[in-house]
SERO-4910 file (N, C-alpha, C, O; in steps of 0.05 Angstrom, whole numbers):
BEGIN
 pado doro    nc1    nc2    nc3   cac1   cac2   cac3    cc1    cc2    cc3    oc1    oc2    oc3
  Unk    A    899    854   2874    876    837   2879    850    853   2877    849    876   2885
  Unk    A    830    840   2866    804    854   2864    791    857   2891    799    843   2910
  Unk    A    772    874   2893    756    876   2918    728    864   2913    722    856   2891
  Unk    A    712    864   2934    686    851   2932    667    866   2913    651    853   2900
  Unk    A    670    892   2912    653    907   2893    659    900   2864    641    898   2847
  Unk    A    684    895   2858    692    887   2831    681    859   2824    673    854   2801
  Unk    A    681    842   2844    671    815   2839    640    817   2834    630    803   2816
  Unk    A    626    833   2848    598    837   2843    593    849   2816    575    840   2801
  Unk    A    609    869   2808    606    881   2782    611    860   2760    597    860   2740
  Unk    A    631    843   2764    636    822   2744    611    804   2741    603    798   2718
  Unk    A    600    795   2763    577    777   2762    554    791   2747    540    778   2731
  Unk    A    549    816   2754    527    831   2741    531    834   2711    512    831   2695
  Unk    A    556    839   2703    562    844   2674    565    818   2658    561    818   2634
  Unk    A    572    796   2672    577    771   2657    553    753   2656    556    730   2648
  Unk    A    530    763   2663    506    747   2660    499    728   2683    484    709   2679
  Unk    A    511    732   2706    504    715   2729    478    724   2741    471    748   2740
  Unk    A    462    705   2751    436    712   2763    439    715   2793    450    698   2807
  Unk    A    430    738   2803    429    743   2832    404    729   2842    382    737   2837
  Unk    A    408    707   2856    385    691   2865    379    693   2895    358    683   2904
  Unk    A    397    706   2910    392    709   2938    407    734   2947    431    737   2942
  Unk    A    393    752   2962    405    777   2970    400    780   3000    380    790   3009
  Unk    A    419    770   3016    417    771   3045    441    785   3057    447    808   3048
  Unk    A    455    773   3075    479    785   3086    502    784   3065    522    798   3068
  Unk    A    499    767   3044    517    766   3022    500    766   2996    476    762   2997
  Unk    A    513    770   2974    500    766   2948    506    738   2938    529    730   2938
  Unk    A    486    723   2930    490    696   2919    483    696   2890    461    704   2882
  Unk    A    502    688   2874    499    687   2844    502    659   2834    515    642   2846
  Unk    A    489    654   2811    492    629   2797    491    634   2767    480    654   2758
  Unk    A    503    616   2752    504    619   2723    503    591   2711    520    574   2717
  Unk    A    483    586   2694    480    560   2681    495    561   2654    491    579   2638
  Unk    A    513    543   2650    528    541   2625    513    524   2605    494    509   2612
  Unk    A    520    527   2580    506    512   2558    509    482   2561    492    467   2553
  Unk    A    531    473   2574    536    445   2577    522    433   2602    527    410   2609
  Unk    A    505    449   2615    490    440   2638    504    445   2665    491    439   2686
  Unk    A    528    455   2666    542    460   2691    530    485   2704    526    506   2690
  Unk    A    524    484   2730    514    507   2744    536    517   2762    545    503   2781
  Unk    A    546    541   2757    567    553   2773    554    572   2794    533    584   2788
  Unk    A    566    573   2818    555    590   2839    578    604   2853    600    595   2854
  Unk    A    571    628   2863    591    643   2879    576    660   2899    552    667   2895
  Unk    A    590    667   2920    579    684   2941    597    709   2943    621    706   2944
  Unk    A    584    732   2944    599    757   2944    593    772   2970    570    777   2977
  Unk    A    614    779   2984    610    795   3009    600    823   3003    605    834   2982
  Unk    A    586    834   3022    577    862   3020    599    881   3027    595    905   3024
  Unk    A    621    871   3037    643    888   3044    656    901   3020    650    894   2997
  Unk    A    673    921   3025    686    935   3003    716    929   3002    730    940   2984
  Unk    A    726    913   3020    754    908   3021    765    890   2999    750    879   2983
  Unk    A    791    889   2998    805    872   2979    803    842   2986    803    835   3010
  Unk    A    800    826   2966    799    797   2970    828    786   2973    845    794   2958
  Unk    A    832    769   2993    859    759   2997    869    743   2973    852    730   2960
  Unk    A    894    743   2967    905    728   2944    897    698   2943    889    688   2923
  Unk    A    899    685   2966    892    656   2967    863    652   2961    856    634   2945
  Unk    A    845    667   2974    817    665   2969    810    672   2940    793    658   2928
  Unk    A    823    693   2929    817    700   2902    824    678   2882    808    673   2863
  Unk    A    846    665   2886    854    642   2868    832    620   2869    826    608   2848
  Unk    A    822    614   2893    801    594   2896    775    603   2882    762    586   2869
  Unk    A    768    628   2886    743    638   2873    745    636   2843    727    627   2829
  Unk    A    768    645   2832    772    643   2803    770    615   2792    757    609   2773
  Unk    A    784    597   2806    787    569   2796    762    553   2801    753    539   2783
  Unk    A    751    554   2825    729    536   2832    701    547   2827    683    532   2819
  Unk    A    698    573   2831    671    584   2829    666    597   2802    647    590   2787
  Unk    A    683    617   2795    678    631   2769    688    614   2745    676    616   2724
  Unk    A    709    599   2749    720    582   2728    728    599   2704    722    592   2681
  Unk    A    742    621   2709    752    639   2688    781    646   2694    791    642   2716
  Unk    A    794    659   2675    822    668   2679    821    697   2690    801    711   2689
  Unk    A    844    705   2702    847    733   2711    842    752   2688    829    773   2691
  Unk    A    852    745   2664    850    762   2641    821    766   2633    812    788   2627
  Unk    A    805    744   2633    777    746   2626    762    763   2647    747    781   2640
  Unk    A    768    758   2673    755    774   2694    761    804   2690    742    820   2691
  Unk    A    786    811   2685    793    839   2682    781    851   2657    776    876   2657
  Unk    A    776    836   2637    764    847   2613    734    853   2617    723    870   2602
  Unk    A    722    841   2636    693    845   2641    689    868   2661    670    884   2657
  Unk    A    706    871   2681    701    892   2701    709    918   2689    706    939   2703
***
């Protein structure tokens, strides 16, 4: 499972916009079809739990594991 630093690195490399930097990092990415994707990244360095990771991939990032791994 990836950790929070890897998720932040993915967002930075994949063209996500950091729009809020508080106790968490808040990212958004506008798609060509008008869809606005958003995700929140913890400042922690620990590993993301498997259940939470599946939800982040499916609902927030909307990418596959393979795509995520190719970017980080």
